[in-house]
N, C-alpha and C positions, 0 to 999 in steps of 0.2 A: 419421548422420542430419545432416540441414544446416537450419539455425538461421534461415536465412531470412535479409534484410535488411532495417532496422530504417530507417526516412525519417523525423527530427524539422524539420518544419517550421510554418511560421509562420501563423496562422489571419487572420490581420489585416493592418494596415499594415506591419509590421516590429518588432522590440524588445520582443518577447514575452518573453524569454526561455529563449530555443532554444540556451544556450550552457548555463546552469545546468544544463539537463537530460540537454542530449550529454556536457555532464562527468560528472551521475550513473551515465547506462547505458555511458558509459566505461568504467568500472570491472569491466563484467563484458564486453565487448566485445573483439575481434582488431582491429580495423583502424578506424577514423573518415575519413570522407574529408569534404572539401568539396566541392561537383557544381555551386555556379556562382558567378556573383558574382565581387567582389573587396572591395579592400579600404576601400569607399566605406561600410561599418557597419561595427557591433562588438557582439561576444559579449563580455557583463561574466561574468566568474569570482571567484568570490569560496571561496579554499580556507587550505591550512595554507601557502602560500607566504608569501601574502595576496592583494588583489584584484588584478584584471587587467581589461583589456578588449582583445579577440584580434580581430585585423583580416583579417588573409592563414592563417592557424594553422588550421588543425582545432580543436575544441575536445577532443581526445584528448591533447594535449599532455602534460597533465600526470601523467597514467598513462604512466612510462618502457615499459612493455612491451608496451604498442602502436603500432601502426605505423597512421600519419598521413598521409595522402595527399591531398594537392593536384588532383584530376581533371583531365582533357580541358576540362567545361566554364566552366572557373575563370579568369577575368581575372588574371592575374597580374604583380602587382605586386611582382617581386626585390626591388628596392631595400626597398620595406615589410617582403615577408617578413625579409629579411637582418636589417632593426633590430627587429623582432620575438624572433626571434632571440636576437640580444645581450642586450635586454634583459632576457629569460626566464634567462640566464646568469647575468644581472652579478642579481639576486637570486636564485643562489641551485637557479634549479629545475632538476634532471637533464636532460639533451642528450635531448629529443626522439627519438623514431625515425622520421623524416620522407623521406618519397616525393614527388615533382614530376614530374608527365607530360609527356615527351616532346611530347606534343602540345597541350597545355597553349599560348595566346598571351599573348602578357608585353604589357601597360599599358607603354610606352612613357612615356619624358618628353615629348615632342609632344601625346600624348593628354591630358595634364594642361593644358596649354598651350591646346590650343584648346578642352575643358571650360570653362578660364574665359572666356578670349573670347568664346566663345560668350552662356558666361548676360549680361558686362557689355553685349554688345550687344544680346540683347533686354530688357533691363531691366528693367520692369516684368511683361514679360511671360515671364520666368524660371519655371524647373522647381523652381526650390531645391535644384539638383543638389552634391553635396558636391566638387564639382570633383575628384575624385579619377580624372578620366579614361574612366570607365564606357563611357557613352553613345558617344564616339569612336571607345573600345576594340572596342565589336560591332559599331560602324560599318563600320569597317576589317575585322573580323571577316569578316562576309555583304558586306563588299565584295571580299574576295579579297586582300585588300595587307595582311594581318595577319601576323607574325613570332611562327613557332613553338618552344620552347624548342630544337627540335633541332636547329632554323636555325643558333644560335647559335656551334655546331660546326662551320661552316661556313662560313669567312672569306667568299670570293669571293658563294658565295649570299648571304646574310643583307645582302652591302654591293649584290650588285645586285637584293636584294626592296626594302631601304630605299630605294635611287634610285626607282625603280615608284611606292613611294607617296606621295615628296615631290616626285614630278612636279606632279601634283596640290595637297599643301598649301600650297606654298611659292607660289602661283600666288593661294589664298587668303590668305596671311597677307599678301603685297603688297596684292591688290583690296578684300578683303573686310575683313581688319581693320587698313587703315591702313599701310601699309610696315611691319611687323612684319618684324624679322633671320628671312633665312632660313635652314635648316635644314642642314646639312651632315652626305652619307649618310655619308662614310667616319671620321667625325667619330666621328659618333654609332655605326656599326658596331664601330670601336675600346675605344668605352666598354661596350659592349655582350658583346665577346666578353672584357672583365676579368668583370663582371658573371657571365656563364657559369661563367665556372673558380670564382668562391664556390659554385655554386649546382651544379658538377660532381654533387658526392657524393652530391647525393639524387635526381636524374631517374633515371629507366627510363622502362619501358612497366606504364604503373598499370593500362591495361586490362588486361591479360594480368595480374599483380601478382593483380590484385581476383578476377578471372575462375575463377583456379587458388581463391585461397582460401573463394569460393564454395563451388566443387563440391569442396571438402573438408569443407564444412562449419560453416567459420570463423565468427563473429558478426563482422558487420558492420553499423556506423553510419553513413549516409549525413547531413548536416543543410545547411539550406537557408537562404540568409538573404534576410532581411526577410520577405513574409510573402504572401501571397493576391493583396491588394488592390494589391500591386506588381507583377502580372505582365503584359507589356506584352499579352495576348491575353486575361486575365481578370480585370484588372485596374482602376482608375481612372487608365488612357490616358486622356492624353498622361502624366497624372504618377504614372508608374510608371517601374520599375527597365528596364536593357535585356537582361536573360538571364529565362528563365522559371524562376519563382520557386515552381513546383508540384513534387510527388512524381514527377508523371508524365516529369517530366524530371533525374531524378534516374539513372534507367538510363542517358540518353544523354550525362549529364555525369562520372555514377562510370566509362563504360564498363562498365553490367554488365548483364543481361539484363531489359526490365519484370516478367518473371515474379517474378524474383529478389527483389523487393521484396515482402513477407509484414506487412508492419505498418507503419502510416502514424502520429507523432506529431505531431497539431495541439497550436503552441502558442496561446494566447489568454490575456489579462492578464483580471483578476476587473476590473476597468475599462479603459478605453481608453487608448492613448496614440499622437501619431504627427509625424514628424520627417519636415517636409519641406511641398512644396504641393501643392495639390488637396482636392476636397471630405472633412468630416469631420461627421459630421451633428451627431454628440452633443454637438461640440467644446465646454468653456466658458473663459470668459474670469474675466478680474479675480480677486478673492481666493478666492472659490470655488476656482478651478484654481490657484493660488496655492496653495494647502493641500493639494491633492491631489498633483500635482508635489514639493510640498516632502516629503512623507511618502509617496511613490516613489521619493524621487530619481532623477526621470522629465531628466536633460538624457543627449542624446544622447552614446555612446560612444566615437564617430569624430570628432562636430564641438562637442561640448561643448554645442550649444545646447540650450536650453529644447524639450521635447518638446511638443508640443500637447495636450491630456489634456483625457476626454472620461468618459460613463458609461460602461455594460459597451452593446454596441452587438448586440444579437440577430440585427439582421438582415441585420449584415455580418457577424456569426460564423458564423452559420448558411450560409451564402453560401460563405465562406472555405472552412468545416467540408468543405462538400461539394466544391468542385472540389478541393481538395488531395488528396479519396478518403480522411478521413480513418476511420481502424479506430477510434480513442480520441479523449481529448481529454485535454492536461494544461492546467490553469487556472494562473496564477502570480498571486503578490503579493494571496494574498486576505488576508491579515495585515493591507496598506493601511487597510484601507477599517475597518479598526475603531474610530474613529471619531468614526464616522457614527450618527445617531439611527436613518434612515433613506434609505434606498439608490435611489434611480432607475437603473430598469436601460430600457431603448430596445428597446419588441417589435413597432414600426410604424415604418414611413414616414408622414408628410402630404403629397401631390404632388399640387399644382392639386384639394387638396377631394375631394381620392379618400385612403384605405387603404389600404397594401400594405405586406405581410408579404414578399415579392419582394426582391432585391438588383437595383437599375436601375442601367444604363449611365450616364455622367457627365453627357452632358448633363441628365440628368433628376436630378444629386443635388445639385446646388448650393439648388434650392429646395426641397429636400428636408425637412420638421421632422420631431423626435424625438416620435414616442409613448411616453411612458413609463407603467409600471407601479411602486410603489413596494414594499419590501420593507423589513420592520424590523431593522437594525443588531446586531451585537450588544457591542457598547461594551467588549471587551477585547482582552486581549493573547493573541494566539494563535500567537506563536514558539517555545513552547515545546513543543506539541502535536505527537504523531508517528501520531497514527490518528484515524483518523474516527470512529471512536463517542465520542473524548474531545472533540470541537471543540463552543460550543454550536449550540441549535437552533437558533438565527436563521444561523445560518454553515451548518448542514447546510440548511434551506430556501431559502437563496441558493445553494448547487451544487447544489441538485434542479434549483430554478426554469430555473436555466442551465441545463442539462443535458437537462430535457424538453423545451424553446424550441430549440438548438440539435440536437437529432435528434442526437445522439452520445454515447457513456459518456464520463461524467470517471475518469478513471484515477490522475488525478497532481494533490494541490495543491502551490501553494507557499507556505509561509508564515512565510520569511527570505531574504534573499540565498544562504547557504551551502548545499553540495552538501549536508549533511544534514535542510536544512529541506523538507522536502518530505514529504510524504505518498503513500502508499499504495494504493491499494484493491485 
């Protein structure tokens, strides 16, 4: 009997705790798959080997028996991937079983260059990019001038494709970005060929691999990067990422049938956090924000930047859960709120004098003000609790209140940073 495919995705702005949940689910999985995004964000995992921030590798790499797959929809920074593998080895982590799609496309050195130059050109209008080359990468992909992994093994084809891409890019470097040095296709092809040889042992047709595994009834977990509100179609555009962050895209990015995905776990924090620019209705400032940020360790896994912090946003989360098609929700970092006497929860927005429970388009979000309800805090440490019944009544009330408002069942509750700090309902 087929077990189907479980998708782990974010309900909000990203940084919700997807990596930890994927790591937990990995103990029961046969395959863990990254289906979109690149190394522009990170999944933080704490286990017996230490604390890790994974940017390119799937979150199942700490389980030696699992096949970890980088799917066709991923923006593959091969240099970053190899550096992560070296880092794992240096810290005693067993060699992961890794596969890379031969159809995945590569983040190239000039993607990082153009990302940085464009943010500098935009100045105050910039989008808060991590400068990891993601927007230029996806721009090239959809302009059909990207480089696939398979191209690395055909030198003439590789050079010709690079030459075609650089025709326009060198014009931009000279005339838009102020006489930047021109890029040389032959030199870049030689560099990429060397990288191709280093990743060759991992490269295969991952679509066939995963289709066969699914038909054999293997347990496959697909993990997304960032969250619903960073989706370019349904999120806070233009403050979005450049690939779809939704579970609906997982079938495309992994190379699986849409109907194979029968379980979608949307992860949300027990409060809100955000890295990058864009509207953030419940955002806190000053000492109140710093206290919550410090207690939650809210600093970007990729950039180290302090995350923007706010109270739980029912409006945004209900919307995020809806567009993900979540069959269940994981609520992470509940333990962080244990210092509060009362806990604000945003249950509606006020826009132009009207109150709404619907998440509006970006054009209206800048003027939205949060409408709060207040719940009692529990004022104790939850980190050692492993079952729902042992939680304080106030914590149970907080969970049930959120569950009722977002319209989806909370089946996982995070009460600490480690994989064992998880309550399953």
